[in-house]
C-alpha atoms as a printed R data frame, in Angstrom:
    type eleno elety resid chain resno       x       y       z
1   ATOM     1    CA   MET     A     1 -15.316  -2.213  16.134
2   ATOM     2    CA   THR     A     2 -17.457  -4.968  14.298
3   ATOM     3    CA   SER     A     3 -15.931  -8.408  13.895
4   ATOM     4    CA   PRO     A     4 -13.645  -8.027  10.696
5   ATOM     5    CA   ALA     A     5 -15.456  -9.430   7.581
6   ATOM     6    CA   LEU     A     6 -12.732  -8.392   4.924
7   ATOM     7    CA   VAL     A     7  -8.917  -7.868   4.933
8   ATOM     8    CA   ILE     A     8  -7.928  -5.077   2.387
9   ATOM     9    CA   PHE     A     9  -4.080  -5.359   1.492
10  ATOM    10    CA   ASP     A    10  -2.013  -2.500   0.062
11  ATOM    11    CA   CYS     A    11   0.292  -4.069  -2.536
12  ATOM    12    CA   ASP     A    12   3.587  -2.177  -2.515
13  ATOM    13    CA   GLY     A    13   5.480  -2.897   0.702
14  ATOM    14    CA   VAL     A    14   2.873  -4.968   2.000
15  ATOM    15    CA   LEU     A    15   2.444  -7.821  -0.519
16  ATOM    16    CA   ILE     A    16   5.606  -7.274  -2.492
17  ATOM    17    CA   ASP     A    17   8.864  -5.784  -1.394
18  ATOM    18    CA   SER     A    18   9.000  -3.208  -4.096
19  ATOM    19    CA   GLU     A    19   9.103   0.334  -2.389
20  ATOM    20    CA   LEU     A    20  12.877   0.635  -2.082
21  ATOM    21    CA   LEU     A    21  13.227  -0.457  -5.901
22  ATOM    22    CA   SER     A    22  10.509   1.921  -6.858
23  ATOM    23    CA   CYS     A    23  11.863   4.876  -4.999
24  ATOM    24    CA   GLU     A    24  15.385   4.358  -6.242
25  ATOM    25    CA   ALA     A    25  14.070   4.368  -9.730
26  ATOM    26    CA   GLU     A    26  11.787   7.427  -9.219
27  ATOM    27    CA   ALA     A    27  14.756   9.432  -7.318
28  ATOM    28    CA   ALA     A    28  17.002   8.755 -10.616
29  ATOM    29    CA   CYS     A    29  14.324   9.914 -12.867
30  ATOM    30    CA   LEU     A    30  13.589  13.058 -10.974
31  ATOM    31    CA   ALA     A    31  17.254  13.802 -10.781
32  ATOM    32    CA   ALA     A    32  17.673  13.194 -14.532
33  ATOM    33    CA   ALA     A    33  14.783  15.744 -15.057
34  ATOM    34    CA   GLY     A    34  16.605  18.409 -13.096
35  ATOM    35    CA   LEU     A    35  14.253  17.946 -10.092
36  ATOM    36    CA   ASP     A    36  16.128  18.189  -6.547
37  ATOM    37    CA   VAL     A    37  14.606  15.377  -4.758
38  ATOM    38    CA   SER     A    38  16.305  12.843  -2.746
39  ATOM    39    CA   LEU     A    39  15.772   9.220  -2.392
40  ATOM    40    CA   GLN     A    40  15.074   9.734   1.487
41  ATOM    41    CA   GLU     A    41  12.664  12.493   0.463
42  ATOM    42    CA   VAL     A    42  10.886  10.141  -1.898
43  ATOM    43    CA   LEU     A    43  10.795   7.509   0.626
44  ATOM    44    CA   ASP     A    44   9.474   9.874   3.372
45  ATOM    45    CA   THR     A    45   7.178  11.843   1.369
46  ATOM    46    CA   TYR     A    46   5.663   9.922  -1.926
47  ATOM    47    CA   VAL     A    47   5.556   6.396  -0.612
48  ATOM    48    CA   GLY     A    48   1.785   5.134  -0.827
49  ATOM    49    CA   ILE     A    49   0.965   8.047  -3.402
50  ATOM    50    CA   SER     A    50  -0.130   7.498  -6.738
51  ATOM    51    CA   LEU     A    51   2.229   8.397  -9.621
52  ATOM    52    CA   HIS     A    52  -0.095  10.789 -10.875
53  ATOM    53    CA   SER     A    53  -0.528  12.549  -7.539
54  ATOM    54    CA   MET     A    54   3.185  12.577  -6.838
55  ATOM    55    CA   VAL     A    55   3.837  14.294 -10.501
56  ATOM    56    CA   ALA     A    56   1.139  16.715  -9.501
57  ATOM    57    CA   ALA     A    57   2.523  17.651  -6.294
58  ATOM    58    CA   LEU     A    58   6.127  18.024  -7.753
59  ATOM    59    CA   GLN     A    59   4.611  20.505 -10.413
60  ATOM    60    CA   VAL     A    60   3.185  22.668  -7.413
61  ATOM    61    CA   ARG     A    61   6.627  22.424  -5.564
62  ATOM    62    CA   PHE     A    62   8.995  23.382  -8.236
63  ATOM    63    CA   GLY     A    63   6.292  25.985  -9.578
64  ATOM    64    CA   ARG     A    64   6.773  24.608 -13.175
65  ATOM    65    CA   ARG     A    65   5.691  21.670 -15.575
66  ATOM    66    CA   VAL     A    66   7.585  18.667 -15.046
67  ATOM    67    CA   PRO     A    67   8.759  16.707 -18.478
68  ATOM    68    CA   PRO     A    68   5.697  15.641 -20.102
69  ATOM    69    CA   ASP     A    69   7.062  12.205 -20.257
70  ATOM    70    CA   LEU     A    70   8.262  11.788 -16.777
71  ATOM    71    CA   ALA     A    71   5.552   9.428 -15.632
72  ATOM    72    CA   ASP     A    72   6.484   7.357 -18.600
73  ATOM    73    CA   ARG     A    73  10.311   7.418 -17.545
74  ATOM    74    CA   ILE     A    74   9.525   6.311 -14.322
75  ATOM    75    CA   ARG     A    75   7.108   3.538 -15.321
76  ATOM    76    CA   ALA     A    76   9.886   2.369 -17.444
77  ATOM    77    CA   ALA     A    77  12.523   2.619 -14.942
78  ATOM    78    CA   THR     A    78  10.678   0.841 -12.152
79  ATOM    79    CA   HIS     A    79   9.488  -2.011 -14.570
80  ATOM    80    CA   ALA     A    80  13.081  -2.439 -15.226
81  ATOM    81    CA   ALA     A    81  14.159  -2.597 -11.482
82  ATOM    82    CA   PHE     A    82  11.318  -5.053 -10.870
83  ATOM    83    CA   GLU     A    83  12.478  -7.814 -13.263
84  ATOM    84    CA   GLY     A    84  14.765 -10.337 -11.590
85  ATOM    85    CA   ARG     A    85  14.783  -8.292  -8.374
86  ATOM    86    CA   LEU     A    86  11.337  -8.117  -7.194
87  ATOM    87    CA   GLN     A    87  10.199 -10.585  -4.255
88  ATOM    88    CA   PRO     A    88   7.164 -11.111  -2.278
89  ATOM    89    CA   VAL     A    89   7.456  -9.600   1.361
90  ATOM    90    CA   ALA     A    90   8.915 -12.188   3.595
91  ATOM    91    CA   GLY     A    91   6.306 -14.346   5.136
92  ATOM    92    CA   ILE     A    92   3.190 -13.238   3.203
93  ATOM    93    CA   VAL     A    93   2.754 -16.338   1.320
94  ATOM    94    CA   ALA     A    94   2.299 -18.273   4.634
95  ATOM    95    CA   ALA     A    95   0.372 -15.424   6.029
96  ATOM    96    CA   LEU     A    96  -2.143 -15.781   3.201
97  ATOM    97    CA   ASP     A    97  -2.399 -19.442   3.384
98  ATOM    98    CA   ARG     A    98  -3.613 -19.053   7.106
99  ATOM    99    CA   LEU     A    99  -5.940 -16.359   6.216
100 ATOM   100    CA   ASP     A   100  -9.580 -17.321   6.550
101 ATOM   101    CA   LEU     A   101 -11.311 -14.095   5.704
102 ATOM   102    CA   PRO     A   102 -12.057 -12.568   2.190
103 ATOM   103    CA   ALA     A   103  -9.346 -10.363   0.833
104 ATOM   104    CA   CYS     A   104  -8.540  -7.996  -1.745
105 ATOM   105    CA   VAL     A   105  -5.897  -5.508  -2.941
106 ATOM   106    CA   ALA     A   106  -6.292  -1.650  -2.907
107 ATOM   107    CA   SER     A   107  -3.209   0.009  -4.206
108 ATOM   108    CA   GLY     A   108  -2.261   3.413  -5.565
109 ATOM   109    CA   SER     A   109  -0.595   1.764  -8.558
110 ATOM   110    CA   GLU     A   110  -2.015   1.494 -11.926
111 ATOM   111    CA   PRO     A   111  -3.716  -1.762 -13.126
112 ATOM   112    CA   ALA     A   112  -1.033  -2.883 -15.518
113 ATOM   113    CA   ARG     A   113   1.733  -2.549 -12.776
114 ATOM   114    CA   LEU     A   114  -0.513  -4.286 -10.308
115 ATOM   115    CA   ALA     A   115  -0.876  -7.097 -12.785
116 ATOM   116    CA   HIS     A   116   2.771  -7.296 -13.540
117 ATOM   117    CA   THR     A   117   4.389  -7.017 -10.211
118 ATOM   118    CA   LEU     A   118   1.828  -9.258  -8.342
119 ATOM   119    CA   GLY     A   119   2.395 -11.669 -11.220
120 ATOM   120    CA   LEU     A   120   6.313 -11.592 -10.694
121 ATOM   121    CA   ALA     A   121   5.651 -12.164  -7.315
122 ATOM   122    CA   GLY     A   122   3.296 -15.306  -7.646
123 ATOM   123    CA   LEU     A   123   0.623 -13.361  -5.948
124 ATOM   124    CA   TRP     A   124  -1.701 -12.541  -8.762
125 ATOM   125    CA   ASP     A   125  -4.007 -15.599  -8.645
126 ATOM   126    CA   ARG     A   126  -4.456 -15.431  -4.952
127 ATOM   127    CA   PHE     A   127  -6.519 -12.066  -5.455
128 ATOM   128    CA   ALA     A   128  -7.736 -11.678  -8.955
129 ATOM   129    CA   PRO     A   129 -10.107 -10.267  -9.947
130 ATOM   130    CA   HIS     A   130 -10.259  -8.556  -6.456
131 ATOM   131    CA   VAL     A   131  -7.398  -6.098  -7.273
132 ATOM   132    CA   PHE     A   132  -8.626  -2.396  -7.231
133 ATOM   133    CA   SER     A   133  -6.342   0.500  -8.370
134 ATOM   134    CA   ALA     A   134  -6.569   4.422  -7.375
135 ATOM   135    CA   THR     A   135  -7.334   4.819 -11.131
136 ATOM   136    CA   GLN     A   136 -10.706   3.739 -10.420
137 ATOM   137    CA   VAL     A   137 -11.670   6.492  -8.148
138 ATOM   138    CA   GLU     A   138 -11.555  10.219  -8.040
139 ATOM   139    CA   ARG     A   139  -9.079  10.753  -5.215
140 ATOM   140    CA   GLY     A   140  -6.075   8.546  -4.269
141 ATOM   141    CA   LYS     A   141  -4.739   7.990  -0.722
142 ATOM   142    CA   PRO     A   142  -4.870   9.594   1.817
143 ATOM   143    CA   ALA     A   143  -8.496  10.043   0.651
144 ATOM   144    CA   PRO     A   144 -10.731   7.292   1.727
145 ATOM   145    CA   ASP     A   145 -12.133   6.784  -1.848
146 ATOM   146    CA   LEU     A   146 -10.097   3.561  -2.974
147 ATOM   147    CA   PHE     A   147 -10.879   1.721   0.299
148 ATOM   148    CA   LEU     A   148 -14.530   2.493   0.222
149 ATOM   149    CA   PHE     A   149 -14.763   1.566  -3.434
150 ATOM   150    CA   ALA     A   150 -12.976  -1.759  -2.659
151 ATOM   151    CA   ALA     A   151 -15.249  -2.526   0.445
152 ATOM   152    CA   ASP     A   152 -18.315  -1.681  -1.725
153 ATOM   153    CA   ARG     A   153 -17.118  -4.082  -4.545
154 ATOM   154    CA   MET     A   154 -16.474  -6.698  -2.053
155 ATOM   155    CA   GLY     A   155 -19.800  -6.207  -0.361
156 ATOM   156    CA   ALA     A   156 -18.448  -5.354   3.207
157 ATOM   157    CA   ALA     A   157 -19.504  -2.403   5.389
158 ATOM   158    CA   PRO     A   158 -16.216  -0.084   6.058
159 ATOM   159    CA   GLU     A   159 -16.595  -0.949   9.837
160 ATOM   160    CA   THR     A   160 -16.134  -4.642   9.099
161 ATOM   161    CA   CYS     A   161 -12.790  -3.989   7.122
162 ATOM   162    CA   VAL     A   162  -9.115  -4.372   8.165
163 ATOM   163    CA   VAL     A   163  -6.676  -2.733   6.098
164 ATOM   164    CA   VAL     A   164  -3.037  -3.626   6.003
165 ATOM   165    CA   GLU     A   165  -0.906  -0.701   4.995
166 ATOM   166    CA   ASP     A   166   2.771   0.450   5.066
167 ATOM   167    CA   SER     A   167   2.462   4.073   4.285
168 ATOM   168    CA   VAL     A   168   1.395   7.026   6.121
169 ATOM   169    CA   ALA     A   169  -0.999   8.165   3.290
170 ATOM   170    CA   GLY     A   170  -2.369   4.641   3.358
171 ATOM   171    CA   ILE     A   171  -3.012   4.390   7.151
172 ATOM   172    CA   GLN     A   172  -4.930   7.928   6.861
173 ATOM   173    CA   ALA     A   173  -6.853   6.650   4.172
174 ATOM   174    CA   ALA     A   174  -7.997   3.645   6.224
175 ATOM   175    CA   ARG     A   175  -8.875   5.874   9.129
176 ATOM   176    CA   ALA     A   176 -10.649   8.404   7.041
177 ATOM   177    CA   ALA     A   177 -12.917   5.395   5.545
178 ATOM   178    CA   GLY     A   178 -13.680   4.148   9.204
179 ATOM   179    CA   MET     A   179 -11.672   1.139   8.942
180 ATOM   180    CA   ARG     A   180  -9.039  -0.567  11.337
181 ATOM   181    CA   ALA     A   181  -5.552   0.139  10.219
182 ATOM   182    CA   LEU     A   182  -2.624  -2.255  10.833
183 ATOM   183    CA   GLY     A   183   0.581  -0.810   9.842
184 ATOM   184    CA   PHE     A   184   3.379  -3.001   8.462
185 ATOM   185    CA   THR     A   185   6.912  -2.165   8.866
186 ATOM   186    CA   GLY     A   186   8.885  -5.142   7.630
187 ATOM   187    CA   ALA     A   187   9.551  -4.315   4.221
188 ATOM   188    CA   SER     A   188  13.098  -3.300   3.019
189 ATOM   189    CA   HIS     A   189  12.291   0.367   2.851
190 ATOM   190    CA   CYS     A   190  10.991   0.783   6.375
191 ATOM   191    CA   GLY     A   191  13.592   2.551   8.633
192 ATOM   192    CA   PRO     A   192  13.900   2.793  12.463
193 ATOM   193    CA   ARG     A   193  11.181   5.575  12.882
194 ATOM   194    CA   HIS     A   194   8.551   3.929  10.483
195 ATOM   195    CA   ALA     A   195   6.418   2.397  13.233
196 ATOM   196    CA   GLU     A   196   6.336   5.712  14.969
197 ATOM   197    CA   ARG     A   197   5.377   7.653  11.814
198 ATOM   198    CA   LEU     A   198   2.461   5.035  11.304
199 ATOM   199    CA   TYR     A   199   1.088   5.120  14.772
200 ATOM   200    CA   ALA     A   200   1.022   9.161  14.319
201 ATOM   201    CA   ALA     A   201  -0.894   8.713  11.297
202 ATOM   202    CA   GLY     A   202  -3.400   6.683  13.253
203 ATOM   203    CA   ALA     A   203  -2.527   2.864  12.843
204 ATOM   204    CA   ASP     A   204  -4.519   0.780  15.551
205 ATOM   205    CA   THR     A   205  -1.546  -1.539  15.724
206 ATOM   206    CA   VAL     A   206   1.989  -1.858  13.936
207 ATOM   207    CA   PHE     A   207   3.849  -5.097  13.178
208 ATOM   208    CA   ASN     A   208   6.942  -5.926  11.623
209 ATOM   209    CA   THR     A   209   6.488  -9.631  10.539
210 ATOM   210    CA   MET     A   210   3.682 -11.312   8.475
211 ATOM   211    CA   SER     A   211   3.741 -14.281  10.911
212 ATOM   212    CA   ALA     A   212   2.043 -11.864  13.389
213 ATOM   213    CA   LEU     A   213  -0.904 -10.993  10.976
214 ATOM   214    CA   ASP     A   214  -3.063 -14.161  11.874
215 ATOM   215    CA   GLY     A   215  -2.948 -13.470  15.494
216 ATOM   216    CA   LEU     A   216  -3.772  -9.813  15.003
217 ATOM   217    CA   LEU     A   217  -6.928 -10.804  13.062
218 ATOM   218    CA   ARG     A   218  -7.903 -13.588  15.175
219 ATOM   219    CA   GLY     A   219  -7.294 -11.329  18.276
220 ATOM   220    CA   SER     A   220  -9.558  -8.693  16.818
221 ATOM   221    CA   ARG     A   221 -12.410 -11.243  16.277
222 ATOM   222    CA   ALA     A   222 -11.921 -12.702  19.775
223 ATOM   223    CA   ASP     A   223 -12.141  -9.361  21.379
224 ATOM   224    CA   HIS     A   224 -15.645  -8.946  19.842
225 ATOM   225    CA   ARG     A   225 -17.196 -12.217  20.758
226 ATOM   226    CA   PRO     A   226 -20.239 -11.841  23.004
227 ATOM   227    CA   GLY     A   227 -19.267 -11.721  26.469
228 ATOM   228    CA   ALA     A   228 -15.608 -11.061  25.793
229 ATOM   229    CA   HIS     A   229 -13.601  -8.435  27.362
């Protein structure tokens, strides 16, 4: 791999510890709509997937149209859950302070939610305007479109990008884009088998504390210096 020139961060579960809050809200809304989807299934199946893709998948699964306002209900419920409860992922601020590479965000979340959640966590100004959403491309994760779009906007070749992801779909998208994939398992929604699932999806490395990120990135650069072994 070429020495890294760009770090692409997923948002939910990587920058902000939001996935458990989101999934709880989603599971409650699905139950209220008469859809039998447990919290654990939401965690296992739909983390990393855009809301639009999740709703489309549920319509196929249940063989009927879901309530037309389901997405709006989920947005409202997650918005309420985030107020006063959302926190940045532990250690991410210090990790970003140490980062000496260009960075951006590429997330399945919609632009308004990204602005809201990153703002609540005090991270918006660290990335804006380099915050990209799956709404800007034809296909969301696990397709590579979003990561390729972000790399193009940032002027980086795919092979020089390192993606930091917490979801199976995100790892698959990074690998499909020809990028190095670092799996993160330190957020509150990650269970004991999460690392195994990320490795199975193609993660190059899995880590569970943001204090390790700088070393992983520096190690990658050291490995590719002329004469290094």
